[in-house]
N, C-alpha and C positions, 0 to 999 in steps of 0.2 A: 675746340675753337681753332680756326685757321685765320691766317692773315687776310685772306679773301673775304671771310665772313665779317671780320672786324672792319675792313675797308668799306664794305657795304653799309654797315651800321653807321660808320662815321659820315659817309656821303649822305645818308638819310637824316643825319643829326645836325650838320652844319647849318648855321644861319648867320645873318649879317651881324647881329649883336655879339657873336662869338669871335668875330674877326679882329685881328690886331688893330687898335684904334687908328694908327697912322695910315693904314690903307683901307680902312673900313668903307669909305665912300666909293671905293672902286670895286667892292665886292658885288658879285652878281650870281644868280643861279647857274649861269653857264661857267663860272669860275669859282666853284664852291670851296676849293682848297686854299684860295687866296688868304693870306694872313692867319692860317691855321696851323703852321708848322710846329710851333712850340707846344701847344696843347695836344696836338696829335701825337707828337713824339713821346709825351708823358704817358698817354693812354696805351700806346703800343708797348712802351716799357713796362707798364703795369701787367700786361697780359703775356708778353713774350720775353721779358727781362732783356738781357744783352746790355748795350750801352747806348747813350744818347750822344750824338755827335753834332758838331757845329762847323759851318763853313760860311764864307761870304759869297753872295751872288749879286753881282752889280753893286757891291759895297754894302749890301744889306745882310744881316745875320739870318741864316737859314738852318733849321734843325731837322735832323732825321735820325734813323736808328741803325745800329750795327748789331746784327744778330747772327751768331756763329760765323763771324768774319764776313758776313754778307750785308750789303747795303739794302735797307728797307726804307724807302722814301715815299710815303703815301701822299705827300703834298707837292711832289715834283711837278704835277700837271699845271700848277699855277704859273709856271714859267714857260715862255715861248722859245725856249732854247735848251740845248743839252747842257746838263750841269757837270762841271768838272769836280770830282770829289777828292782829288789827290791830297789836298792840304787841309783836311778836316782835323778837328781837335775833339777828343772825348771830354765831356763835361759832366759835372754832377747835377742831379735833379734840382738840388737846392739853388743852383746858380740861375735856373730858369724861373723859379717860383717867386716872382714879384707878386705883390698883392693883386694887381690886375690879371696877371697870367693865371694865378691860382684860382681866382673867381671864375674866369672863363673855362679853365680846365675842369673845375668841379661841375659847372653847368653842363659842359659837353659830356663828361663822364656819366652823369645821371641820364642824359638823353640816350646815350649809347647803350647803357644797361637796360633801359626800358625797351629799346628797339630789339636788342638781342633776346630779352625775355619774351617779347611778343612773338618772335620767330620760333622760340621753343614751344609756346602755347599753340602755334599752328600745328606743330608735330603732335601735341597732345590730342588736338581735335581730330586728327586723321588716324590716330593710333587705334588698332583693332586687336592688340595682343591679348586683352582681357575680355574679348567679346563673350557675352553670356555670364560673365562674373561680376560686371559692374554696371551701374546705371550712369549713362553719359548725361551730362548737362552742360550748359554753355560755359566752357572753361576759358573765358576771354581773359582771365587773369588768375594764374595759379601761384603767383608770388605777390605778397603784400610788402611793399617797400617801406622801411622805417625812415627815421631821420638820417641814418647812415646804415651801412651794412657790416659794422664791426662785430655785432652779434647776430647770428641767424638761428632762428628756432625752426626745428623740423618736427612736425607732427606726424601722426600715423596715417590718417586719411580724412577726407571731408566728413564731418559729423552730419547726421541726418537732419538736425535742426539748426545747423550753423550757417557759415557763409555761403554755402551752395544755394541756400534759399534766401538768406537775408542780404547777401552781398556786403555784409559788414563783418570785419574781423572780430572774432570772439563774442559775437552777439547773435541773438535769435531774431526772428522776423519782426518782433515788437521792439527791437533795440535794447533788450535787456541783456546784460552781460551773462554769458553762459557760466555754469558752475566751475568748469575747468578754468575759465578766464579769471574768475574771482580768486581761486586758489593760486594760480600762476602770478597774478598781480601782487598778492601778499608776499610771495617769494621774491618777486622783482623789487618790492619795496626795500628788501634787505640790501640790494645793490644799487638802490636809487635809480631804478629804470622804470619806464612805462611800457607795458606790453603792446599798447596801441601805437607806439613809436618804434617798435622793434620789428625788423624784417622777419617774415614768416612764410614757410612753404610746407607742403605736405609730402611725405614719402610716397604715398599713393595719390595720383592726381584725380581719379574719378571716384565715385561713391560705390564701395563694395556692397553688393546685394546681401552677402552673408559675411560675417566676421571671419569665418574659416578661410575665406579667399584672400585674406590680407597677406599671407606669406607669398603666394603666387603673384599677386598684384605688385607687391613690394619689389620682387625680383624683376618683373616686367618693366617697372617704372625706374629702376635704378639708374639706367643710362641718362634718362631725362633729368633726374635729380642731380646727377653729377655735373651735367651741363649747366644747370642753374647755379650750382655752387661755384663752378668755375667763373661764371659771369659775375657773381656777387663778391667773390674773394673776401670772405669774412675772416676776422681775426679769431673768432670762437664760434663753433657750432654747438648748440645745445639740442640734443635729441630727446624728444618727449616719449619715453616708453621703449618697449623692447623691439618692435618692428622697425622703426627708423634706425635704431642703434645697430641691429643686425644687418640692415641694408647698407650701412655706411662703413662699418668697421671691416677691415680686411682680414680678420681672423675669427675663428669660431670660438664660442664660449658656451659652457653648459648652463649656468644660471645667470639670469640678468643681474641679480644683486652683486655678482662678482665684479661687474664692470661699472656699476652705478657710482658716480662721484669721482671716478678716475678720469684724468685727461689723457687722451691718446692723440698722437700726431699721425695723420694719414694723408699722404700726398701733399704735405705742406700745410694742412689745416689741423687745428686743434679741435678735438671732438670731446664733448662732455656729456655723457648720458645721465639723465635724471629720471626719477619715477614719473610716470605720466600724471599730470595734475588733475585727472578725473576724480571726483569725490568717491567713486566706487573703489578706488585704490586706497587701502589703509595707510599707505605711506606717501600719498600724494602731497601732503603738506608737511607733516612732522618728519617724514623720512628725507625730505629734500632740504629742510632748514640747515643742517650742518654743511651741505654742499654749497649753498649760497653764502653762508657765513665764511666759508673757506675762500671763495673767489671774490668776496667783497673788496 
């Protein structure tokens, strides 16, 4: 992720209803950043950390970001003047998050995430790294967003009879929940969660013609998967089975059962490997029960 990529996503996500109410009537497509400084500074802080700063411009509060001692102000174009930044103050996120600001921030963040993920999907469609190993199909959406992204599930690869044909998460073309989905929901019942409201993506984005290609395809897709995780910023990543686990952990392990049920921190993300919920796996349900009881 770069500042430039985030700025593009923001500019494509701004709309009048997200503008600060006191200047909302003055918002136009030609001045998209008007009234967006607070919610923009929060999103920049989400992805690039640093500090949020505040100054007065013509007596009005204006927010921007300080990252590595450099000023990053993506909403400066709303002003028809040069901004003097000398007298800024560093503030806490909580000082900005009024009810109105938080509502606007959440709406903008969701739009930004969707835009960024769509940009990644364009990369998937153009990718030829697995040519001859996979069956390409319309990957217009390789991430299914849940109610929030606190938990992200990472599967192995698109199933032959799953969403690549049905366009429905965990369901076949007739709308029937797949066996893996049935088992996973039983496990999610332990933590009072709904799999259909949980963000999901695959380690491999296209359909592998043969299962033996999973290892190669996983490696080829790793960079794409990492970009998607960076956009989603989950609190916990649950990997379903061996291939997505090997793809995301930064160390080698001999036996999958040696890492199952343990939580690892990789690049600031918590990773929890579980047995794949497929009914062909003898540990798909009973083997995973102690793991979900532990994280409940």
